[in-house]
C-alpha positions in Angstrom: -11.3 26.1 2.6 -11.8 22.4 3.3 -8.7 20.2 4.0 -7.9 17.8 1.2 -5.9 15.5 3.6 -7.4 12.2 4.5 -6.2 11.9 8.1 -7.6 8.4 8.5 -5.7 7.2 5.4 -2.5 8.9 6.7 -2.9 7.1 10.0 -3.5 3.8 8.2 -0.2 4.4 6.4 1.7 5.0 9.6 0.2 1.8 11.1 0.9 -0.2 7.9 4.6 1.0 7.9 5.1 -0.1 11.5 3.5 -3.5 10.9 5.5 -4.0 7.7 8.7 -3.1 9.6 7.9 -5.6 12.3 7.2 -8.3 9.8 10.3 -7.4 7.7 12.9 -7.1 10.5 11.5 -9.4 13.1 10.1 -12.1 10.8 11.1 -12.4 7.2 14.7 -11.1 7.4 15.4 -11.2 11.2 18.3 -13.6 11.3 19.9 -12.4 8.0 19.6 -8.7 9.0 21.0 -9.3 12.5 23.8 -11.4 11.1 24.8 -8.9 8.4 24.8 -6.1 11.1 26.7 -8.2 13.6 24.1 -7.7 16.3 22.2 -10.0 18.6 18.5 -10.0 19.5 19.2 -8.7 23.0 21.1 -5.7 21.5 18.1 -4.7 19.4 15.8 -5.0 22.4 18.1 -2.9 24.6 17.6 0.2 22.3 14.3 1.0 24.1 11.4 2.8 22.6 13.2 5.7 20.9 13.9 4.0 17.6 10.2 3.0 17.4 9.0 6.5 18.1 11.5 7.8 15.5 10.2 5.3 13.0 6.6 6.4 13.6 7.5 10.0 13.1 9.4 9.3 9.9 6.6 7.2 8.5 4.2 10.1 9.2 6.5 12.4 7.2 6.6 9.8 4.4 2.7 9.7 4.3 2.4 13.5 4.4 4.8 13.8 1.5 3.0 11.2 -0.5 -0.3 12.9 0.3 1.0 16.3 -0.9 2.6 14.8 -4.1 -0.5 12.9 -5.0 -2.6 16.1 -4.6 -0.1 18.2 -6.6 0.1 15.6 -9.4 -3.7 15.2 -9.3 -3.4 11.4 -8.9 -6.6 9.9 -7.7 -6.3 6.1 -8.0 -4.6 3.4 -6.0 -2.6 2.3 -9.1 -1.3 5.9 -9.7 -0.4 6.2 -6.0 1.4 2.8 -6.0 3.3 3.8 -9.2 4.4 7.1 -7.6 5.5 5.2 -4.4 7.5 2.8 -6.5 9.2 5.6 -8.5 10.0 7.6 -5.3 11.2 4.6 -3.4 13.3 3.1 -6.1 14.8 6.3 -7.5 15.6 7.9 -4.1 15.7 5.5 -1.2 16.9 2.2 -2.8 19.5 4.1 -4.9 20.8 6.0 -1.9 21.0 2.8 0.2 22.8 0.9 -2.5 25.3 3.8 -3.1 26.0 4.4 0.6 26.4 0.7 1.4 28.7 0.2 -1.5 31.0 3.0 -0.4 31.0 1.8 3.2 31.8 -1.8 2.2 28.5 -3.1 3.6 26.9 -6.2 2.0 24.7 -5.7 -1.0 22.2 -8.1 0.6 21.9 -5.7 3.5 21.3 -2.7 1.2 18.5 -4.7 -0.4 16.9 -5.6 2.9 17.1 -2.1 4.3 16.3 -0.4 1.0 13.4 -2.5 -0.1 11.4 -2.1 3.1 10.7 1.6 2.5 10.2 1.0 -1.2 7.5 -1.5 -0.5 6.1 0.7 2.2 5.9 3.7 -0.2 4.1 1.5 -2.8 1.5 0.5 -0.3 1.2 4.0 1.1 0.7 5.3 -2.4 -2.1 2.8 -3.0 -3.8 3.6 0.2 -3.5 7.4 -0.2 -4.3 7.3 -3.9 -7.3 5.0 -3.6 -8.9 6.0 -0.3 -11.2 8.8 -1.1 -12.7 11.0 1.6 -16.4 11.1 1.8 -17.9 14.5 0.8 
C-alpha cells in the first residue's frame, strides 16, 4: 500500500511554523509579548536550543494530525484545509488559551498573542496540506 502522506508538504508546514513563530514573537509582537510576560530579551536567549527543538517537534505533531484529519475527512483543497485549520485552531487552541489565561489572571492581550499564532499556523498548514497534491 502506497503512503498517502506528503512528506514534503509536512516538512514545509514545520518550516512555515518556525518562520511564523520567529516573525510573530521576534518581530510583530516582540516588545508587547516580552512586556506582558515580564521578561527581557536576554532571558529569552538564555533558554538555549531546547524550546526551539520542542517547538519543531510539536509543529510536526500538528502537521501530522492535520494530514490525518484531511485524509479521514476526504478534504482535498487548500480552502478545505484552511477551513479545517481555522476550526481546529479557534475551537481548541484559542479557546483553551483564553480560558486558562482568564483563570490565571493573565492579560487577554497575551492570550490573543499566544493563541492566534497556532491558529494562523493551522490555517496555513491546512492550506498547504489540503492543496499540495502528491504527484502520482
